[in-house]
DRENDREN-747128 format. One record per residue (C-alpha): residue number from 0; x, y, z. Coordinates in pm, 1 decimal, padded with zeros to 6 digits. Each point is the difference from the previous one (the first is absolute). Example, Ala and Ser with C-alpha at 12.3 -4.5 7.8 and 13.67 -1.06 7.14 Angstrom:
2
SITE | 0 | 01230.0 | -00450.0 | 00780.0
SITE | 1 | 00137.0 | 00344.0 | -00066.0
END
This chain:
277
SITE | 0 | -00482.4 | 00819.1 | -05789.8
SITE | 1 | -00185.4 | -00242.7 | -00224.7
SITE | 2 | -00172.2 | -00152.5 | 00308.4
SITE | 3 | -00113.2 | 00344.5 | 00124.1
SITE | 4 | -00142.0 | 00090.6 | -00331.3
SITE | 5 | -00192.4 | -00331.4 | -00019.5
SITE | 6 | -00113.9 | 00050.9 | 00352.0
SITE | 7 | -00114.7 | 00348.1 | -00065.5
SITE | 8 | -00200.0 | -00105.2 | -00308.7
SITE | 9 | -00156.1 | -00288.0 | 00200.6
SITE | 10 | -00098.5 | 00240.1 | 00266.0
SITE | 11 | -00173.6 | 00243.0 | -00236.7
SITE | 12 | -00184.2 | -00281.2 | -00163.9
SITE | 13 | -00114.0 | -00129.5 | 00352.5
SITE | 14 | -00129.3 | 00347.6 | 00097.1
SITE | 15 | -00189.3 | 00027.8 | -00334.4
SITE | 16 | -00164.0 | -00344.8 | -00001.8
SITE | 17 | -00028.7 | -00088.9 | 00367.0
SITE | 18 | -00352.8 | 00158.9 | 00027.0
SITE | 19 | -00118.7 | -00174.2 | -00310.7
SITE | 20 | 00135.8 | -00338.5 | 00128.9
SITE | 21 | -00181.2 | 00061.9 | 00330.7
SITE | 22 | -00335.5 | 00062.3 | -00183.5
SITE | 23 | 00048.3 | -00310.1 | -00211.6
SITE | 24 | 00093.7 | -00214.6 | 00299.9
SITE | 25 | -00281.8 | 00096.1 | 00231.1
SITE | 26 | -00262.7 | -00025.4 | -00284.9
SITE | 27 | 00041.8 | -00374.5 | 00050.6
SITE | 28 | -00011.7 | 00020.4 | 00385.4
SITE | 29 | -00291.4 | -00217.7 | 00117.1
SITE | 30 | -00046.7 | 00178.5 | 00335.5
SITE | 31 | -00031.7 | 00343.6 | -00143.6
SITE | 32 | 00257.8 | 00149.8 | 00239.9
SITE | 33 | 00294.0 | 00213.7 | -00058.7
SITE | 34 | 00168.6 | -00119.3 | 00323.7
SITE | 35 | 00066.3 | -00363.7 | -00098.5
SITE | 36 | -00035.3 | -00223.6 | -00301.1
SITE | 37 | -00224.3 | -00291.8 | 00096.4
SITE | 38 | -00002.6 | -00183.8 | -00327.8
SITE | 39 | -00025.9 | 00007.5 | -00379.3
SITE | 40 | -00365.9 | 00048.9 | -00127.3
SITE | 41 | -00195.7 | 00145.5 | -00296.3
SITE | 42 | -00277.9 | 00093.3 | 00230.2
SITE | 43 | 00039.9 | 00382.3 | -00051.4
SITE | 44 | 00007.5 | -00045.4 | -00381.0
SITE | 45 | -00337.8 | -00178.7 | 00031.5
SITE | 46 | -00125.9 | 00281.2 | 00216.3
SITE | 47 | 00106.9 | 00259.3 | -00256.4
SITE | 48 | -00211.4 | -00160.5 | -00268.0
SITE | 49 | -00292.6 | 00007.9 | 00235.5
SITE | 50 | 00037.8 | 00372.5 | 00060.0
SITE | 51 | -00234.1 | 00164.7 | -00260.6
SITE | 52 | 00099.4 | 00352.4 | 00084.8
SITE | 53 | 00372.1 | -00076.2 | -00048.8
SITE | 54 | -00067.7 | -00176.7 | -00333.0
SITE | 55 | -00210.5 | 00297.5 | -00109.4
SITE | 56 | 00288.5 | 00240.1 | 00076.2
SITE | 57 | 00239.1 | -00219.4 | -00196.0
SITE | 58 | -00233.0 | -00012.7 | -00296.5
SITE | 59 | -00024.6 | 00379.0 | 00010.9
SITE | 60 | 00374.8 | 00024.4 | 00015.6
SITE | 61 | 00055.6 | -00234.2 | -00296.0
SITE | 62 | -00264.5 | 00175.5 | -00215.9
SITE | 63 | 00163.1 | 00335.5 | 00079.6
SITE | 64 | 00350.7 | -00116.7 | -00049.9
SITE | 65 | -00061.4 | -00168.9 | -00339.5
SITE | 66 | -00211.3 | 00288.2 | -00138.7
SITE | 67 | 00239.1 | 00271.0 | 00120.0
SITE | 68 | 00319.4 | -00180.8 | -00123.5
SITE | 69 | -00149.3 | -00076.0 | -00336.8
SITE | 70 | -00110.8 | 00360.8 | -00062.7
SITE | 71 | 00335.7 | 00136.6 | 00138.7
SITE | 72 | 00193.9 | -00236.9 | -00216.0
SITE | 73 | -00188.4 | 00099.6 | -00312.7
SITE | 74 | 00029.4 | 00380.6 | 00064.2
SITE | 75 | 00353.1 | -00025.7 | 00128.1
SITE | 76 | 00121.9 | -00204.9 | -00296.8
SITE | 77 | -00134.6 | 00258.1 | -00239.9
SITE | 78 | 00146.1 | 00283.3 | 00212.4
SITE | 79 | 00344.3 | -00173.9 | -00006.4
SITE | 80 | -00041.3 | -00036.7 | -00376.6
SITE | 81 | -00075.5 | 00375.4 | -00037.1
SITE | 82 | 00301.7 | 00096.3 | 00217.5
SITE | 83 | 00244.8 | -00224.0 | -00177.9
SITE | 84 | -00104.5 | 00106.6 | -00346.0
SITE | 85 | 00006.6 | 00373.9 | 00089.8
SITE | 86 | 00249.5 | 00195.7 | -00220.3
SITE | 87 | 00082.3 | 00250.4 | 00271.4
SITE | 88 | 00245.4 | -00130.2 | 00262.1
SITE | 89 | -00107.7 | 00281.3 | 00230.9
SITE | 90 | -00365.2 | -00114.6 | -00032.5
SITE | 91 | 00105.6 | -00358.6 | 00083.9
SITE | 92 | 00189.2 | 00107.4 | 00315.5
SITE | 93 | -00285.5 | 00223.6 | 00111.5
SITE | 94 | -00267.2 | -00263.8 | -00057.9
SITE | 95 | 00207.2 | -00269.6 | 00161.1
SITE | 96 | 00064.8 | 00218.8 | 00305.8
SITE | 97 | -00367.1 | 00099.1 | 00038.4
SITE | 98 | -00105.2 | -00365.2 | -00016.9
SITE | 99 | 00237.8 | -00090.8 | 00277.5
SITE | 100 | -00139.8 | 00267.2 | 00239.8
SITE | 101 | -00294.9 | -00215.6 | 00121.7
SITE | 102 | 00244.7 | -00273.1 | 00106.8
SITE | 103 | 00190.3 | 00238.5 | 00221.6
SITE | 104 | -00317.7 | 00158.7 | 00141.4
SITE | 105 | -00097.9 | -00137.7 | 00342.2
SITE | 106 | -00306.6 | -00228.3 | -00015.3
SITE | 107 | -00178.8 | 00198.1 | 00262.2
SITE | 108 | 00034.0 | 00318.5 | -00203.6
SITE | 109 | -00125.9 | -00181.4 | -00310.6
SITE | 110 | -00287.2 | -00149.8 | 00189.8
SITE | 111 | -00119.2 | 00325.8 | 00152.6
SITE | 112 | 00036.4 | 00201.8 | -00323.6
SITE | 113 | -00198.9 | -00266.6 | -00196.2
SITE | 114 | -00269.6 | 00001.6 | 00271.1
SITE | 115 | -00030.4 | 00379.0 | -00015.1
SITE | 116 | -00014.5 | -00013.5 | -00385.5
SITE | 117 | -00279.5 | -00261.8 | -00002.5
SITE | 118 | -00200.8 | 00174.6 | 00270.7
SITE | 119 | 00047.3 | 00341.8 | -00179.8
SITE | 120 | -00105.2 | -00139.9 | -00336.8
SITE | 121 | -00293.0 | -00169.0 | 00159.3
SITE | 122 | -00098.5 | 00320.8 | 00171.7
SITE | 123 | 00002.9 | 00194.2 | -00336.7
SITE | 124 | -00202.9 | -00274.1 | -00178.8
SITE | 125 | -00228.5 | -00029.5 | 00312.4
SITE | 126 | 00064.2 | -00375.2 | 00023.4
SITE | 127 | -00067.4 | -00223.9 | 00303.3
SITE | 128 | 00195.3 | -00306.1 | 00114.8
SITE | 129 | 00318.1 | 00128.7 | -00161.9
SITE | 130 | 00258.4 | -00238.8 | 00131.3
SITE | 131 | -00009.8 | -00371.0 | -00085.0
SITE | 132 | 00124.1 | -00244.8 | -00259.0
SITE | 133 | 00036.0 | 00251.8 | -00283.8
SITE | 134 | 00199.4 | 00256.8 | 00203.6
SITE | 135 | 00226.3 | -00292.9 | 00121.4
SITE | 136 | 00040.2 | -00122.0 | -00360.9
SITE | 137 | 00109.5 | 00348.7 | -00114.6
SITE | 138 | 00235.1 | 00044.6 | 00296.0
SITE | 139 | 00164.1 | -00334.5 | -00046.2
SITE | 140 | 00042.1 | 00046.5 | -00368.7
SITE | 141 | 00151.5 | 00343.3 | 00055.3
SITE | 142 | 00272.5 | -00120.5 | 00250.0
SITE | 143 | 00070.6 | -00310.6 | -00215.9
SITE | 144 | 00071.9 | 00203.9 | -00313.6
SITE | 145 | 00353.4 | 00114.4 | 00087.9
SITE | 146 | 00112.5 | -00350.3 | 00073.5
SITE | 147 | -00120.1 | -00125.0 | -00335.5
SITE | 148 | 00172.7 | 00278.0 | -00176.3
SITE | 149 | 00321.4 | -00071.9 | 00187.2
SITE | 150 | -00016.8 | -00362.8 | -00097.2
SITE | 151 | -00086.9 | 00037.7 | -00366.7
SITE | 152 | 00198.1 | 00315.9 | -00092.1
SITE | 153 | 00341.8 | -00167.7 | 00025.5
SITE | 154 | -00111.7 | -00280.1 | -00225.0
SITE | 155 | -00096.0 | 00244.6 | -00267.1
SITE | 156 | 00339.0 | 00156.1 | 00023.5
SITE | 157 | 00184.8 | -00340.5 | -00010.9
SITE | 158 | -00199.7 | -00111.6 | -00312.0
SITE | 159 | 00185.5 | 00001.4 | -00324.2
SITE | 160 | -00149.7 | 00286.0 | -00210.2
SITE | 161 | 00125.1 | -00158.1 | -00320.1
SITE | 162 | -00278.2 | -00270.5 | 00049.8
SITE | 163 | -00269.6 | 00261.0 | 00001.6
SITE | 164 | 00138.7 | 00180.0 | -00301.5
SITE | 165 | 00030.3 | -00334.1 | -00185.0
SITE | 166 | -00357.4 | -00096.4 | 00074.3
SITE | 167 | -00124.2 | 00342.0 | -00133.1
SITE | 168 | 00222.3 | -00035.2 | -00312.1
SITE | 169 | -00157.6 | -00336.6 | -00064.5
SITE | 170 | -00346.9 | 00143.2 | -00008.9
SITE | 171 | -00132.3 | -00032.7 | 00358.6
SITE | 172 | -00219.9 | 00278.0 | 00131.9
SITE | 173 | 00112.0 | 00173.1 | 00325.1
SITE | 174 | -00267.7 | -00206.0 | 00185.2
SITE | 175 | 00117.1 | -00329.1 | -00150.5
SITE | 176 | 00356.2 | 00088.6 | 00074.2
SITE | 177 | -00078.4 | 00070.2 | 00371.3
SITE | 178 | -00200.2 | -00327.9 | 00049.7
SITE | 179 | 00227.8 | -00221.4 | -00207.1
SITE | 180 | 00344.6 | 00141.7 | 00070.2
SITE | 181 | 00008.8 | 00244.6 | 00295.0
SITE | 182 | -00243.9 | -00164.2 | 00237.9
SITE | 183 | 00174.2 | -00338.8 | 00013.6
SITE | 184 | 00326.4 | 00184.3 | 00070.5
SITE | 185 | -00144.4 | 00198.0 | 00287.9
SITE | 186 | -00226.4 | -00285.3 | 00133.8
SITE | 187 | 00223.8 | -00079.8 | 00297.0
SITE | 188 | -00020.4 | 00355.9 | 00118.7
SITE | 189 | -00373.5 | 00000.5 | -00059.4
SITE | 190 | -00039.6 | -00315.3 | 00207.3
SITE | 191 | 00222.8 | 00140.5 | 00266.4
SITE | 192 | -00198.5 | 00313.1 | 00023.8
SITE | 193 | -00322.8 | -00192.2 | 00006.1
SITE | 194 | 00116.8 | -00228.8 | 00291.9
SITE | 195 | 00145.4 | 00299.2 | 00187.3
SITE | 196 | -00333.9 | 00187.2 | -00040.7
SITE | 197 | -00190.3 | -00302.9 | 00123.5
SITE | 198 | 00201.4 | -00055.4 | 00306.0
SITE | 199 | 00009.2 | 00378.6 | 00093.8
SITE | 200 | -00383.9 | 00022.3 | -00043.2
SITE | 201 | -00052.7 | -00325.4 | 00189.2
SITE | 202 | 00178.7 | 00121.2 | 00324.8
SITE | 203 | -00078.2 | 00369.8 | -00012.1
SITE | 204 | -00146.7 | 00134.2 | 00319.4
SITE | 205 | 00075.0 | 00367.2 | 00052.5
SITE | 206 | -00150.2 | 00134.6 | -00328.0
SITE | 207 | -00288.1 | -00247.4 | 00013.4
SITE | 208 | -00082.2 | 00116.9 | 00352.3
SITE | 209 | -00072.3 | 00352.8 | -00122.6
SITE | 210 | -00192.1 | -00081.5 | -00321.6
SITE | 211 | -00205.8 | -00297.9 | 00112.4
SITE | 212 | -00353.9 | -00041.6 | 00134.9
SITE | 213 | -00152.0 | -00248.3 | 00248.2
SITE | 214 | -00175.0 | -00166.0 | -00288.0
SITE | 215 | 00323.6 | -00110.4 | -00170.1
SITE | 216 | 00266.1 | -00116.0 | 00240.5
SITE | 217 | 00334.4 | -00155.3 | -00123.2
SITE | 218 | 00206.5 | -00252.3 | 00178.1
SITE | 219 | 00257.8 | 00237.7 | 00151.6
SITE | 220 | -00289.5 | 00213.7 | 00140.4
SITE | 221 | -00162.8 | -00315.6 | 00134.6
SITE | 222 | 00319.7 | -00115.5 | 00171.7
SITE | 223 | 00058.5 | 00346.8 | 00141.3
SITE | 224 | -00351.9 | -00002.4 | 00156.3
SITE | 225 | 00088.5 | -00328.8 | 00156.9
SITE | 226 | 00295.2 | 00161.3 | 00190.4
SITE | 227 | -00259.8 | 00216.5 | 00186.0
SITE | 228 | -00109.3 | -00318.2 | 00172.3
SITE | 229 | 00177.1 | -00340.4 | 00039.4
SITE | 230 | 00147.0 | -00105.8 | -00330.9
SITE | 231 | -00135.8 | -00347.1 | -00110.9
SITE | 232 | 00261.7 | -00267.3 | -00078.0
SITE | 233 | -00178.2 | -00049.7 | -00329.1
SITE | 234 | 00157.6 | 00336.6 | -00107.2
SITE | 235 | 00339.4 | -00162.3 | 00043.3
SITE | 236 | -00111.4 | -00272.7 | -00232.4
SITE | 237 | -00122.7 | 00262.9 | -00248.2
SITE | 238 | 00330.3 | 00196.8 | 00018.0
SITE | 239 | 00183.5 | -00324.2 | -00057.9
SITE | 240 | -00193.6 | -00072.1 | -00322.7
SITE | 241 | 00054.6 | 00365.0 | -00114.2
SITE | 242 | 00383.5 | -00047.2 | 00062.2
SITE | 243 | -00002.5 | -00309.2 | -00210.5
SITE | 244 | -00191.6 | 00164.5 | -00281.8
SITE | 245 | 00231.1 | 00313.7 | -00003.1
SITE | 246 | 00303.2 | -00229.9 | 00003.5
SITE | 247 | -00123.8 | -00186.2 | -00296.2
SITE | 248 | -00067.9 | 00321.5 | -00181.5
SITE | 249 | 00348.2 | 00127.3 | 00061.0
SITE | 250 | 00151.9 | -00322.8 | -00122.6
SITE | 251 | -00215.8 | 00021.3 | -00314.5
SITE | 252 | 00105.5 | 00363.5 | -00051.6
SITE | 253 | 00367.5 | -00083.9 | 00032.8
SITE | 254 | -00035.5 | -00311.0 | -00231.7
SITE | 255 | -00180.0 | 00205.6 | -00260.0
SITE | 256 | 00264.6 | 00273.8 | 00008.7
SITE | 257 | 00290.6 | -00246.5 | -00036.2
SITE | 258 | -00177.0 | -00175.1 | -00293.8
SITE | 259 | -00065.1 | 00328.5 | -00165.4
SITE | 260 | 00363.6 | 00120.2 | 00032.7
SITE | 261 | 00116.5 | -00334.0 | -00124.4
SITE | 262 | -00230.7 | 00020.8 | -00310.7
SITE | 263 | 00129.7 | 00355.7 | -00064.4
SITE | 264 | 00362.0 | -00100.4 | 00015.3
SITE | 265 | -00072.6 | -00290.7 | -00250.4
SITE | 266 | -00175.5 | 00242.0 | -00233.3
SITE | 267 | 00294.2 | 00253.9 | 00012.7
SITE | 268 | 00259.3 | -00281.8 | -00058.3
SITE | 269 | -00204.2 | -00129.6 | -00288.5
SITE | 270 | -00038.1 | 00352.9 | -00150.4
SITE | 271 | 00381.9 | 00056.8 | 00041.4
SITE | 272 | 00074.7 | -00333.2 | -00176.5
SITE | 273 | -00225.7 | 00093.3 | -00296.0
SITE | 274 | 00161.3 | 00340.8 | -00027.0
SITE | 275 | 00343.6 | -00149.4 | -00007.7
SITE | 276 | -00096.5 | -00240.1 | -00272.2
END
């Protein structure tokens, strides 16, 4: 029975990671063929950095991901603070449920609805060249918000409220209390939401496809256009680099979360020790 459970888990991981391993392996294939591996080479990585269009798409994706994740993290953290501090439990449940709806909504529905919204507003204001960087920034910020709230809100609820009350009693203003006491406690959740927003924005295709313009093309859109013709092997090298970056971000998020939980446990034990004395 134990062997079957291990075999089943191994099979699941093989199915999940086999495509990723194939991409990584053939990004180093010297011959540029999927039928056989002729030898290890960094040729396609060199070709990638000679591809100006791919690098431009990568730059656009990074700018969009950084900007949208920062804005979503700021707004989402304030929204989570408002929900956590609301006195009405009914309002908390309602606000939390409404914020979760965009995560359950299919991406294609979100993309089409946002495109219609932007085009409709542009028609009312009689604007030209509606779609582009700014519409993509609004769209990415919008679909990132629920993930930030989902990451930060539990940290607010886990935080010891006595620390906040003590800071206020000692003369701190609400703003000082937030930045000196509450923000350090919820920082792992904020970092987690920021990293999640960055990765979601970086690899989004469906929503970007509906709200983008030919003047501003992100990396997923560029790779999709490659599939209409023969995909260059430099795209395998690019995908490998993205996989490495995403893996590093996930490790950083997990380490930050573990460190934050450890600090919180130490603070609670210290507070309990003081109260006992």
